[in-house]
C-alpha positions in Angstrom: -105.0 -158.0 -180.8 -102.6 -158.5 -183.6 -99.3 -156.6 -183.8 -99.7 -153.2 -185.3 -96.3 -152.9 -186.8 -95.6 -150.3 -184.2 -94.4 -152.7 -181.6 -97.6 -153.8 -180.0 -97.4 -157.6 -179.5 -100.6 -158.3 -177.8 -103.2 -156.4 -175.8 -106.4 -157.9 -174.4 -109.0 -155.5 -172.9 -109.1 -156.2 -169.2 -106.9 -159.2 -169.5 -104.4 -160.3 -166.9 -101.3 -160.7 -169.1 -101.3 -157.7 -171.3 -98.1 -156.9 -173.2 -97.6 -153.6 -175.0 -94.1 -153.3 -176.5 -93.7 -150.0 -178.3 -90.7 -149.3 -180.6 -89.2 -146.3 -178.9 -86.4 -145.8 -181.3 -88.7 -144.6 -184.0 -89.6 -141.5 -182.0 -86.1 -140.1 -181.6 -86.9 -138.6 -178.2 -86.0 -139.3 -174.6 -87.5 -142.7 -173.7 -90.1 -141.3 -171.3 -91.5 -138.9 -173.9 -91.3 -141.7 -176.5 -93.5 -143.9 -174.3 -96.2 -141.2 -174.1 -96.0 -140.5 -177.9 -96.2 -144.2 -178.7 -99.3 -144.5 -176.5 -100.9 -141.5 -178.2 -100.2 -142.9 -181.7 -101.5 -146.4 -180.9 -104.6 -144.9 -179.3 -105.2 -142.7 -182.4 -104.7 -145.5 -184.9 -106.9 -147.9 -182.9 -104.1 -150.3 -182.0 -104.9 -149.6 -178.3 -108.7 -149.5 -177.6 -110.3 -147.5 -174.8 -110.5 -149.7 -171.7 -107.4 -151.7 -172.5 -105.4 -152.5 -169.5 -101.7 -151.7 -169.9 -98.7 -153.6 -168.5 -97.5 -152.4 -165.1 -94.6 -150.0 -165.0 -92.4 -152.6 -163.6 -93.3 -155.2 -166.3 -92.9 -152.6 -169.1 -89.5 -151.6 -167.7 -88.3 -155.2 -167.7 -89.7 -155.8 -171.2 -88.0 -152.7 -172.7 -84.9 -153.1 -170.5 -85.3 -149.6 -169.1 -85.0 -148.1 -165.7 -88.3 -148.1 -163.7 -88.1 -144.4 -163.2 -88.0 -143.8 -167.0 -91.2 -145.8 -167.5 -92.8 -144.2 -164.5 -92.1 -140.7 -166.0 -93.6 -141.9 -169.3 -96.8 -143.0 -167.6 -96.9 -139.7 -165.7 -96.6 -137.8 -169.0 -99.3 -140.0 -170.6 -101.6 -139.3 -167.6 -100.9 -135.6 -167.9 -102.0 -135.7 -171.6 -105.2 -137.6 -170.6 -104.3 -140.8 -172.5 -104.5 -143.2 -169.6 -105.8 -143.4 -166.0 -104.9 -145.6 -163.1 -107.4 -147.4 -160.8 -106.1 -148.4 -157.4 -105.7 -152.2 -157.1 -106.7 -152.8 -160.8 -104.0 -151.3 -163.0 -103.6 -148.6 -165.7 -106.2 -148.3 -168.5 -106.5 -146.5 -171.8 -108.9 -143.6 -171.7 -111.5 -143.0 -174.5 -110.6 -139.5 -175.8 -114.1 -139.2 -177.3 -115.9 -139.9 -174.1 -117.7 -136.6 -173.4 -119.5 -138.1 -170.3 -116.3 -137.8 -168.3 -116.1 -134.2 -166.8 -112.7 -132.8 -167.4 -112.2 -131.9 -163.7 -113.2 -135.4 -162.6 -111.0 -137.0 -165.2 -108.0 -135.0 -164.1 -108.7 -135.9 -160.5 -108.6 -139.6 -161.4 -105.3 -139.3 -163.3 -102.3 -140.0 -161.1 -100.1 -137.4 -162.6 -97.3 -135.6 -160.7 -97.8 -135.6 -156.9 -96.6 -132.8 -154.7 -95.5 -134.4 -151.4 -93.9 -131.2 -150.2 -96.7 -129.1 -148.8 -98.0 -130.2 -145.5 -101.7 -129.7 -146.1 -104.7 -131.6 -144.7 -106.5 -133.8 -147.2 -109.1 -131.7 -149.0 -112.8 -132.8 -148.5 -114.2 -134.5 -151.6 -117.5 -135.7 -150.1 -120.3 -134.0 -152.2 -122.5 -133.3 -149.2 -119.7 -131.8 -147.2 -118.5 -129.7 -150.2 -122.0 -128.4 -150.7 -122.2 -127.5 -147.0 -118.9 -125.6 -147.2 -119.9 -123.8 -150.4 -123.3 -122.7 -148.9 -121.4 -121.0 -146.0 -119.6 -118.8 -148.5 -123.0 -117.9 -150.1 -124.5 -117.1 -146.8 -121.6 -114.8 -145.9 -122.3 -112.7 -149.0 -125.4 -111.3 -147.2 -123.1 -109.4 -144.9 -120.4 -108.7 -147.5 -120.2 -104.9 -147.0 -119.3 -105.4 -143.3 -116.8 -108.1 -144.1 -114.9 -105.7 -146.4 -114.5 -103.1 -143.7 -112.0 -102.7 -141.0 -112.9 -104.7 -137.9 -111.9 -104.3 -134.2 -108.8 -106.3 -133.4 -109.2 -109.7 -131.8 -112.5 -110.7 -133.2 -116.1 -110.0 -132.2 -117.7 -111.5 -129.1 -119.3 -114.1 -131.3 -116.0 -114.9 -132.8 -114.4 -115.3 -129.4 -117.3 -117.5 -128.2 -116.7 -119.8 -131.2 -113.0 -119.8 -130.6 -113.5 -120.8 -127.0 -115.8 -123.6 -128.1 -113.2 -124.8 -130.5 -110.5 -124.8 -127.8 -112.9 -126.5 -125.4 -112.8 -129.5 -127.8 -109.1 -129.7 -126.9 -109.9 -129.5 -123.2 -108.7 -125.9 -122.8 -110.9 -123.5 -120.7 -109.7 -119.9 -120.7 -111.0 -116.5 -119.8 -112.0 -114.4 -122.8 -109.5 -111.8 -121.8 -106.6 -114.3 -122.4 -107.8 -115.0 -125.9 -106.6 -113.3 -129.1 -107.7 -114.2 -132.7 -104.7 -113.8 -134.9 -104.1 -113.8 -138.7 -102.4 -117.2 -138.7 -99.9 -119.1 -136.5 -96.8 -117.2 -137.8 -98.1 -113.9 -136.7 -98.9 -115.3 -133.3 -95.5 -116.9 -132.8 -93.7 -113.8 -134.0 -95.5 -111.7 -131.5 -95.0 -114.1 -128.6 -91.2 -114.2 -129.3 -91.2 -110.5 -129.3 -92.7 -110.5 -125.8 -90.7 -113.2 -124.1 -87.2 -112.6 -125.6 -84.9 -109.9 -126.9 -82.1 -110.1 -129.5 -79.3 -112.4 -128.3 -81.5 -114.4 -125.9 -81.8 -118.2 -126.1 -84.8 -120.1 -127.1 -84.9 -123.9 -127.0 -86.7 -126.1 -129.5 -86.7 -129.7 -130.8 -83.5 -130.5 -132.7 -85.7 -131.4 -135.7 -88.5 -128.8 -135.7 -91.0 -126.7 -137.6 -89.0 -124.5 -140.1 -91.2 -121.5 -139.3 -89.7 -121.1 -135.8 -86.2 -121.1 -137.2 -87.1 -118.3 -139.6 -88.8 -116.2 -136.9 -86.0 -116.7 -134.4 -83.4 -115.7 -136.9 -85.5 -112.6 -137.9 -85.5 -111.5 -134.2 -81.8 -112.3 -133.6 -82.6 -115.0 -131.1 -80.2 -118.0 -130.5 -82.1 -121.2 -131.2 -80.8 -124.3 -129.3 -81.9 -127.7 -130.6 -82.6 -130.3 -128.0 -82.0 -134.1 -128.5 -85.1 -136.0 -129.3 -86.3 -139.5 -130.2 -89.6 -141.1 -131.5 -91.4 -139.6 -128.4 -90.1 -136.0 -128.7 -87.5 -134.1 -126.8 -85.5 -135.6 -123.9 -86.7 -133.8 -120.7 -83.2 -134.4 -119.1 -81.6 -132.6 -122.1 -84.0 -129.7 -121.5 -83.1 -129.5 -117.8 -79.4 -129.5 -118.8 -79.9 -126.7 -121.3 -81.7 -124.7 -118.6 -78.7 -125.1 -116.3 -76.2 -124.1 -118.9 -77.8 -121.3 -120.9 -80.8 -119.8 -119.0 -83.2 -120.0 -122.0 -86.1 -117.6 -122.1 -88.6 -120.0 -123.7 -89.1 -123.5 -125.0 -90.9 -123.9 -128.3 -92.7 -127.2 -128.9 -94.9 -128.7 -131.6 -95.7 -131.6 -129.2 -98.4 -133.5 -131.0 -97.9 -135.2 -134.4 -94.8 -133.1 -134.7 -93.9 -131.5 -138.0 -91.8 -133.2 -139.5 -91.2 -136.4 -137.4 -94.8 -137.1 -136.3 -93.5 -137.5 -132.7 -96.0 -137.0 -129.8 -94.7 -136.1 -126.3 -96.0 -138.5 -123.7 -97.8 -137.4 -120.6 -94.8 -138.4 -118.5 -92.4 -136.3 -120.6 -94.8 -133.3 -120.5 -95.0 -133.4 -116.7 -91.1 -133.5 -116.5 -90.8 -130.6 -118.9 -93.4 -128.6 -116.9 -91.5 -129.2 -113.7 -88.2 -128.0 -115.2 -89.8 -125.0 -116.9 -91.3 -123.9 -113.6 -88.1 -124.5 -111.7 -86.1 -122.3 -114.1 -88.9 -119.8 -115.0 -88.9 -120.8 -118.7 -91.9 -119.9 -120.8 -93.5 -122.6 -122.9 -94.7 -121.8 -126.4 -97.0 -124.6 -127.5 -97.8 -124.8 -131.2 -100.7 -127.3 -131.2 -101.4 -127.3 -134.9 -102.7 -130.9 -135.1 -104.7 -130.9 -131.8 -108.1 -131.5 -133.3 -106.8 -134.1 -135.7 -105.7 -136.5 -133.0 -108.8 -138.1 -131.4 -107.3 -138.7 -128.0 -104.3 -136.4 -127.4 -102.4 -136.1 -124.2 -103.2 -133.0 -122.1 -101.8 -129.8 -123.6 -99.2 -127.7 -121.8 -101.9 -125.0 -121.6 -103.8 -127.4 -119.3 -100.9 -128.7 -117.3 -99.2 -125.3 -116.8 -101.4 -122.5 -118.0 -99.5 -119.8 -116.0 -96.3 -120.3 -118.1 -97.7 -121.4 -121.4 -98.5 -119.4 -124.6 -100.9 -121.7 -126.5 -101.4 -121.3 -130.3 -104.0 -123.3 -132.2 -104.0 -122.5 -135.9 -106.9 -123.9 -138.1 -104.7 -124.4 -141.2 -103.9 -128.0 -140.5 -107.5 -128.9 -139.5 -109.7 -126.9 -141.8 -107.5 -125.6 -144.7 -104.3 -123.7 -145.2 -106.1 -120.8 -146.9 -107.8 -119.9 -143.6 -105.1 -117.8 -142.1 -106.4 -117.8 -138.6 -105.1 -118.9 -135.2 -106.4 -118.8 -131.6 -103.8 -117.6 -129.1 -104.3 -118.1 -125.4 -101.9 -116.0 -123.2 -100.9 -117.1 -119.7 -103.0 -114.3 -118.2 -105.0 -111.3 -119.2 -102.0 -108.9 -118.5 -99.8 -110.8 -120.9 -102.5 -110.7 -123.6 -102.5 -106.9 -123.6 -99.0 -106.2 -125.1 -99.5 -109.2 -127.4 -102.6 -107.6 -128.8 -100.8 -104.3 -129.3 -97.9 -106.0 -131.1 -100.3 -108.0 -133.4 -102.4 -104.9 -134.1 -99.3 -103.0 -135.1 -97.9 -105.7 -137.3 -101.1 -107.0 -138.9 -104.0 -104.5 -138.2 -106.5 -107.4 -137.9 -107.3 -110.9 -138.9 -109.1 -111.2 -142.1 -112.8 -110.6 -141.4 -113.8 -113.1 -144.1 -111.6 -115.9 -142.8 -112.8 -115.1 -139.2 -116.5 -115.1 -140.1 -116.2 -118.3 -142.1 -114.4 -120.1 -139.4 -116.9 -118.9 -136.8 -119.8 -120.0 -138.9 -118.2 -123.4 -139.5 -117.5 -123.9 -135.7 -121.1 -122.9 -134.7 -123.0 -124.9 -137.3 -120.8 -128.1 -137.0 -119.2 -127.9 -140.4 -115.7 -127.5 -138.8 -116.3 -130.8 -136.9 -117.4 -132.5 -140.1 -114.3 -131.3 -141.9 -112.1 -132.6 -139.0 -113.9 -136.0 -139.1 -113.1 -136.2 -142.8 -109.5 -135.2 -142.4 -109.1 -137.8 -139.6 -110.6 -140.6 -141.7 -108.8 -139.7 -144.9 -105.5 -139.3 -143.1 -105.9 -142.8 -141.6 -106.7 -144.2 -145.1 -103.6 -142.6 -146.6 -101.4 -143.8 -143.8 -102.7 -147.3 -144.5 -101.5 -146.8 -148.1 -98.1 -145.7 -146.8 -97.9 -148.8 -144.5 -98.7 -151.1 -147.4 -96.3 -149.6 -149.9 -93.3 -148.2 -148.1 -90.7 -150.4 -146.4 -91.6 -150.4 -142.7 -88.0 -150.0 -141.6 -87.6 -146.8 -143.7 -90.1 -144.4 -142.1 -92.0 -143.4 -139.0 -95.5 -142.0 -138.9 -98.6 -141.8 -136.8 -101.9 -143.1 -138.0 -103.6 -139.7 -137.4 -100.9 -137.6 -139.2 -100.9 -136.7 -142.8 -97.1 -136.7 -143.2 -94.4 -139.3 -142.7 -90.7 -139.0 -141.9 -88.4 -141.2 -144.1 -84.9 -142.2 -143.0 -83.0 -143.0 -146.2 -81.2 -146.3 -146.7 -77.4 -146.4 -147.0 -76.1 -144.9 -150.2 -78.9 -142.3 -150.5 -78.4 -138.6 -149.6 -81.4 -136.4 -149.0 -80.5 -134.1 -151.9 -80.1 -137.1 -154.3 -83.4 -138.6 -153.2 -85.2 -135.3 -153.6 -83.7 -134.8 -157.1 -84.8 -138.3 -158.0 -88.3 -137.5 -156.8 -88.5 -134.4 -158.9 -87.3 -136.3 -161.9 -90.2 -138.7 -161.4 -92.7 -135.9 -160.9 -92.7 -136.1 -157.1 -91.8 -133.6 -154.5 -90.3 -134.3 -151.1 -88.6 -132.1 -148.6 -85.1 -132.9 -147.3 -84.2 -132.5 -143.6 -82.2 -129.3 -143.9 -84.9 -126.7 -143.2 -86.0 -128.6 -140.1 -82.6 -129.1 -138.5 -81.7 -126.7 -135.6 -78.5 -128.3 -134.4 -75.8 -130.7 -135.8 -75.6 -132.2 -139.2 -79.0 -132.7 -140.9 -79.9 -136.4 -141.0 -80.3 -138.2 -144.3 -84.0 -138.0 -144.2 -87.0 -136.5 -146.0 -90.5 -135.4 -145.1 -93.4 -136.8 -147.2 -96.8 -135.2 -147.0 -99.9 -137.2 -147.9 -102.6 -134.5 -147.8 -103.5 -131.6 -150.2 -105.5 -132.0 -153.4 -104.0 -135.3 -154.4 -106.4 -138.3 -154.5 -105.8 -141.6 -152.8 -105.0 -143.0 -156.3 -102.4 -140.4 -156.9 -100.9 -140.9 -153.5 -100.7 -144.6 -154.0 -99.1 -144.1 -157.4 -96.5 -141.8 -156.0 -95.8 -144.0 -153.0 -95.2 -146.9 -155.4 -92.5 -144.9 -157.2 -90.9 -143.8 -154.0 -90.9 -147.3 -152.6 -89.1 -148.5 -155.8 -86.5 -145.8 -155.4 -85.9 -146.8 -151.7 -85.4 -150.4 -152.8 -82.9 -149.4 -155.5 -79.4 -148.0 -155.6 -79.0 -144.2 -156.1 -76.2 -145.1 -158.6 -78.8 -146.6 -160.9 -81.0 -143.5 -160.8 -78.3 -140.9 -161.1 -78.3 -140.8 -164.9 -82.0 -140.0 -165.0 -81.8 -136.9 -162.8 
């Protein structure tokens, strides 16, 4: 293609050496907006034809002598406007604005625009057959809509409990029905458990880097939260024993499988050591097993190893979808379940009948297992993208998790990196909300699930990898 007079030197549709060199000065705007405007103008005037492959962001940054982040933001803005789309492994292409055969929803899904890596959600099923199966469940529930809009007895129906026990059985947990409570989400379950096992001023142990929800709940109840040293394999059992000697904690909170945020999984040997210490010092174990069904071969749960001292909570948010505010709580015995039920009923009245009925139906008809199979496979695929694009020394992950924990290279602070991510249309979470004790490490959590497609995930990971390779001083002027 001949030069257009607007700065396009040469563009070959589908070619391997495309060069598009816009004149950004003529737009009088920040460079990233000028890139999007120049693309729009050259597409409108025919100087860029639909299907034309554009230069890579790195190549265009070098050609225009710009920071990579600036060009990346320009491409993000162009994607947002529907001017271009990326294809994993092939490049970025001009979109035909007159193509009415591309459904708007599908076109948006293919455009790698801003990616939210902050919310720890499972990948959302996009298989047409599975989506149809999930939608049909909602339609079938409408036949009983009047009942689902009424108050229900607390704890779920017998059918709901039967389904919950079946779900827990897939984790290897066998419990009497009297020990089981169906709760409106993990938070309500944890809050009620804390209220039963400790009083204001008491000590609760947890991982030094832990799930933020337990920090909030402990603070709300006036509990002293003690963070235990940990490594890639979870908390140090000796440190737990020492804490029991010094402070007589009432309970130990653990997220022991694919831990949020570090992805650490406690080994069987460490679990056995922790159980022995907890029994010796009469410490209750609170097991938040949010990712149990995602991991295909998890170690035995604490509810199996020490059922008489363990409160076990299995929420469905990380397995089936965050909007299903439902959790299954197994108390150490039937007597302990009674005051828990009273506390939950007083605070929440009941779990949503609609969420409960839908979850029960999905468990019984196999849809829940199909969703879990999808989440496992998609999480593994996204972890493969992370392994291919992120520097191996910078992060830790588990092939079954849908989040990673990035330790930032020298020079970066967690706040600067998070700000840099926001400037490039990406969201990450710094270590501060996860840290129980000591100075927060220079680290961030990156979530790979949610509504983003693999293409969007790959696009975002490429930009984060570039930032990790670079100096924060180079990026600071673009924040």
